[in-house]
C-alpha positions in Angstrom: 0.0 0.0 0.0 2.8 2.4 0.7 3.6 3.0 -3.0 0.0 4.0 -3.9 -0.7 5.8 -0.6 -0.5 9.4 -2.0 -3.0 8.7 -4.8 -5.2 6.8 -2.3 -5.3 9.6 0.2 -5.9 12.1 -2.6 -9.0 10.2 -3.7 -10.3 9.8 -0.1 -9.6 13.6 0.5 -11.8 14.3 -2.6 -14.5 12.1 -1.2 -14.1 9.5 -4.1 -14.2 5.7 -3.4 -11.3 3.5 -4.6 -11.0 -0.1 -5.2 -7.6 -1.4 -3.8 -6.2 -4.7 -4.9 -3.4 -6.0 -2.5 -1.2 -9.0 -3.0 -1.7 -11.1 0.2 0.2 -14.2 -0.7 2.6 -15.4 -3.3 3.9 -18.8 -4.5 6.9 -19.7 -6.8 8.4 -16.9 -8.8 5.7 -14.3 -8.3 6.8 -10.9 -9.7 5.7 -8.6 -6.7 5.8 -9.4 -3.0 2.9 -9.6 -0.6 1.8 -6.1 0.2 2.1 -4.7 -3.3 -1.1 -2.8 -4.3 -2.9 -1.4 -7.2 -5.8 1.1 -7.2 -8.8 1.5 -9.5 -10.3 5.0 -9.0 -13.9 6.2 -9.5 -12.5 8.1 -12.6 -11.4 4.9 -14.1 -7.7 5.4 -13.5 -5.4 2.5 -12.6 -2.5 3.3 -10.2 0.3 1.0 -9.1 1.0 -2.6 -10.1 0.8 -6.1 -8.5 2.4 -8.2 -11.2 4.3 -6.1 -13.6 1.5 -6.2 -16.2 0.4 -9.9 -16.2 -2.9 -9.6 -14.3 -3.5 -5.8 -14.1 -6.1 -5.9 -16.8 -8.2 -8.6 -15.0 -7.8 -6.7 -11.7 -8.9 -3.5 -13.3 -12.2 -5.2 -14.3 -12.6 -6.7 -10.8 -11.8 -3.4 -9.1 -14.6 -1.8 -11.2 -17.0 -4.4 -10.0 -16.0 -3.9 -6.4 -16.5 -0.1 -6.8 -20.0 -0.8 -8.1 -21.3 -3.3 -5.5 -18.9 -2.8 -2.5 -18.3 -6.5 -2.1 -14.7 -7.5 -1.4 -13.2 -10.2 -3.5 -10.3 -12.8 -3.0 -8.8 -14.1 -6.3 -6.0 -16.2 -7.3 -4.0 -15.7 -10.5 -1.2 -17.9 -11.9 -0.2 -21.2 -13.3 0.0 -24.4 -11.3 1.0 -27.9 -12.6 0.3 -26.8 -16.2 -3.3 -25.8 -15.5 -3.9 -22.1 -16.1 -6.3 -20.1 -13.9 -8.3 -17.3 -15.5 -5.3 -15.3 -15.9 -1.7 -16.7 -16.2 1.6 -15.3 -15.0 4.3 -15.7 -17.6 6.8 -16.2 -14.8 5.0 -19.3 -13.6 4.3 -17.7 -10.2 0.9 -17.5 -8.3 -0.5 -14.4 -6.8 -3.5 -14.3 -4.2 -5.1 -10.8 -4.3 -7.6 -9.2 -2.0 -9.7 -6.4 -3.6 -11.7 -4.1 -1.3 -13.6 -0.8 -1.6 -11.9 2.1 0.3 -13.6 5.2 1.4 -14.2 7.2 4.6 -16.9 4.8 5.7 -15.1 1.5 5.0 -11.8 2.6 6.4 -12.0 5.6 8.7 -8.6 4.9 10.1 -6.8 5.5 6.9 -5.8 9.1 7.5 -4.1 8.1 10.7 -2.3 5.2 9.0 -0.9 7.6 6.3 0.2 10.1 9.0 2.0 7.3 10.9 3.8 6.1 7.7 4.8 9.7 6.8 6.1 10.2 10.3 8.3 7.1 10.1 6.3 5.4 12.9 5.8 1.7 13.3 2.2 0.8 12.4 0.5 -2.4 11.1 -2.8 -3.1 9.5 -4.6 -6.3 10.0 -7.4 -7.2 7.5 -9.8 -10.1 7.5 -9.5 -11.5 4.0 -11.3 -14.9 4.4 -13.8 -16.2 6.8 -17.5 -16.7 7.5 -17.9 -13.1 8.9 -16.0 -9.8 9.2 -14.3 -10.0 5.7 -12.9 -6.6 4.9 -12.7 -5.4 8.5 -9.5 -3.8 9.7 -7.6 -3.0 12.9 -4.6 -0.7 13.1 -1.9 -1.8 15.5 0.7 0.5 17.0 3.1 0.0 19.8 0.8 2.0 22.1 -2.5 0.5 21.2 -5.1 -0.7 18.7 -7.6 1.3 16.6 -10.7 0.0 14.8 -12.3 -3.5 15.2 -12.4 -6.8 13.3 -15.8 -7.6 14.6 -15.4 -8.8 18.2 -13.3 -7.8 21.2 -11.9 -11.2 21.5 -10.7 -11.2 17.9 -9.4 -7.7 18.3 -7.4 -8.6 21.5 -6.0 -11.9 20.0 -5.0 -10.5 16.6 -3.7 -7.3 18.1 -1.4 -9.2 20.4 0.0 -11.4 17.6 0.4 -8.4 15.2 2.6 -6.6 17.7 5.2 -9.3 17.3 5.1 -8.9 13.6 5.3 -5.2 13.8 8.5 -5.3 15.8 10.2 -7.3 13.0 8.5 -5.4 10.2 6.9 -8.7 9.0 4.1 -8.9 6.5 2.1 -12.1 6.2 -0.9 -14.2 7.3 -2.4 -15.2 10.6 -5.1 -17.9 10.9 -7.8 -18.2 13.7 -11.1 -19.8 14.5 -14.2 -17.7 13.7 -14.0 -16.0 17.2 -10.2 -15.6 17.3 -9.2 -19.1 18.6 -5.5 -19.4 18.0 -5.7 -23.1 17.2 -8.8 -22.7 15.1 -9.4 -22.6 11.4 -11.6 -20.7 9.0 -10.6 -17.1 9.4 -7.6 -15.7 7.7 -6.0 -12.2 8.5 -3.5 -10.5 6.3 -1.0 -8.3 8.2 0.8 -5.5 6.4 3.6 -3.9 8.5 4.9 -0.5 7.9 8.2 0.3 9.6 10.7 3.1 9.0 13.4 2.5 6.4 16.0 0.1 7.7 19.3 1.8 8.6 22.6 1.4 6.8 25.6 2.8 8.8 28.8 3.3 6.8 31.9 4.0 8.6 34.7 5.9 6.7 34.3 9.0 4.6 35.9 7.6 1.5 35.0 7.3 -2.3 33.7 3.7 -1.6 31.3 5.0 1.0 29.9 7.6 -1.4 29.2 5.0 -4.0 27.7 2.6 -1.3 25.4 5.4 0.0 23.8 5.6 -3.5 23.4 1.9 -3.6 22.0 1.9 -0.1 19.4 4.5 -1.0 18.4 2.4 -4.0 17.8 -0.5 -1.7 15.6 1.6 0.5 17.9 2.2 3.5 18.3 5.3 5.6 22.0 5.9 5.1 24.4 7.4 7.6 28.0 8.2 6.9 30.2 8.4 10.1 33.8 9.5 10.3 35.8 11.3 12.9 37.7 13.4 10.3 35.6 16.7 9.9 37.5 17.7 6.7 36.3 14.5 4.9 32.9 13.9 6.5 30.9 16.6 4.7 27.5 16.9 3.1 29.1 18.1 -0.1 31.1 14.8 -0.5 28.1 12.6 0.3 25.0 14.2 -1.1 23.0 11.0 -1.3 23.4 10.1 2.4 20.5 11.0 4.8 23.0 11.9 7.5 26.7 12.7 7.6 28.1 12.5 11.2 31.5 13.8 12.5 32.3 11.4 15.3 34.4 8.3 16.2 32.2 5.4 14.6 32.3 3.3 17.8 31.2 6.2 19.9 28.4 7.1 17.6 27.3 3.4 17.3 27.1 3.1 21.1 24.6 5.9 21.2 22.3 4.3 18.7 19.4 1.8 18.9 20.3 -0.9 16.3 17.6 -3.2 15.3 17.6 -6.6 13.5 17.2 -5.0 10.1 20.1 -2.7 10.2 23.4 -3.2 8.3 26.8 -1.9 9.2 29.6 -1.5 6.7 33.0 -0.6 8.0 35.0 0.9 5.0 37.9 2.5 6.9 40.3 -0.5 6.9 42.3 1.5 9.5 42.8 -0.4 12.9 42.3 2.7 15.0 38.8 3.1 13.5 37.6 -0.3 12.5 38.6 -2.4 15.5 36.7 -0.3 18.1 33.8 0.0 15.6 33.6 -3.7 14.9 33.8 -4.5 18.6 30.8 -2.3 19.1 29.0 -3.6 16.0 29.0 -7.3 17.0 27.3 -6.4 20.3 24.3 -5.1 18.4 21.4 -6.9 16.7 22.4 -5.8 13.2 21.5 -8.2 10.4 24.7 -7.7 8.5 28.2 -6.5 9.5 30.8 -6.1 6.7 34.3 -4.8 6.8 36.6 -3.7 3.9 40.1 -5.0 3.4 42.1 -7.6 1.8 42.4 -11.2 3.3 45.8 -10.2 4.8 44.2 -7.1 6.3 41.4 -9.2 7.8 43.8 -11.7 9.2 45.6 -8.9 11.0 42.3 -7.4 12.1 41.2 -10.7 13.5 44.2 -10.8 15.7 43.5 -7.2 16.9 39.8 -8.2 17.5 40.8 -11.1 19.6 43.2 -9.0 21.7 40.3 -6.6 22.1 38.3 -9.5 23.7 36.1 -10.7 20.9 35.2 -14.4 20.6 35.5 -16.5 17.5 31.7 -16.5 17.2 31.5 -12.7 17.4 34.2 -12.4 14.7 32.4 -14.9 12.5 29.5 -12.3 12.2 31.8 -10.1 10.3 31.8 -10.5 6.5 35.3 -9.7 5.3 36.6 -9.2 2.7 33.2 -7.4 2.2 31.0 -8.1 -0.8 30.5 -10.8 -3.4 33.1 -11.9 -5.9 32.1 -9.9 -8.9 35.6 -8.9 -10.0 34.8 -5.3 -8.9 37.4 -2.6 -9.4 35.9 0.9 -9.2 34.0 2.3 -6.1 30.8 1.9 -8.0 31.3 -1.7 -8.9 32.4 -2.4 -5.3 29.3 -0.8 -3.9 27.3 -3.2 -6.2 29.2 -6.1 -4.7 28.5 -5.1 -1.2 24.8 -4.3 -2.0 24.5 -7.8 -3.5 25.9 -9.4 -0.5 23.5 -7.6 1.7 20.6 -8.8 -0.4 22.0 -12.3 -0.4 22.4 -12.2 3.4 18.8 -11.0 3.8 17.1 -13.6 1.6 19.5 -16.5 1.8 20.6 -16.6 -1.9 23.4 -18.7 -3.1 25.3 -15.9 -4.9 25.5 -18.1 -8.0 24.4 -17.2 -11.6 20.8 -17.9 -12.0 21.4 -19.4 -15.3 23.8 -22.0 -13.7 21.3 -22.9 -11.0 18.0 -24.7 -10.9 14.9 -24.7 -8.7 12.9 -21.7 -7.7 14.4 -18.2 -8.3 13.2 -16.8 -5.0 14.8 -18.6 -1.9 12.2 -20.5 0.2 9.6 -20.7 -2.6 8.0 -24.1 -2.9 9.0 -26.1 -6.0 
């Protein structure tokens, strides 16, 4: 929903209803992830994409019907075992899509959701997409409470509690319950879309490689911070793409931050007086990825220094060094792509091999 939110809010502000189609589940090599949305406006405009063009035509027609009768739909599009559904995906994937009518009456909490997303606050939306009752009902979950109702107080309390856990990790996905919210029951399915602030990328070292990596980090959706103790190098002019440029010792700055499990830390100084204290502080955080620049010889020397600083073998093993995938990179820009590729690989569990030289599903974890 995030990518279509401006158009959605503009229509709601004008008092115009909108049909919103949201990918709620994917299988195999689906082109868009769960949470991707497309709008069909009362003026007949289509905004956004859920499949890169494969099923948008069918969803446009379905959205028009939902606008007319107000009845939510749950549809499946794809190809399975050689049998085509109504609309096929050329990639061979499968999308499950929920289409609902959105206006001030059906979703009065929407302006608050938009305000939270704009403010960078953690917020999640839980929607009943399948079940005997309450289909299309929403609750909005924040760290400080719940807004709206799914139909019963028991269901609200149970779902709200479970969604809080998903909100902390920024997870989007399905929850299943009995009709009244029984956790071990069946028949009622709730789609949860979590909206969290951009994950953070901390880059230590005000060098040319950092400038290139800050651009790659922004492309991947990170909030990028450059940190270096040398004021003459750590300037906004040298790093225009970064969200923040901080003049401070990296380890001291890092000790003052709240680092969550989505953050990545890239130490590009390859200078012991900077990187050893920074890495010692980094491995004590919950960061998803920690990488350090330098040759193999540099990392061998660094490992000795880290052990002398008190780090264990397990803590040192968290550090990816030499940083990046083996792409044969030479320039700062090529090196930035190598590092960014390793971050993506680390996030999703890819092999790092050429897809043309591998078999099985393209997306890690997808069923065969």
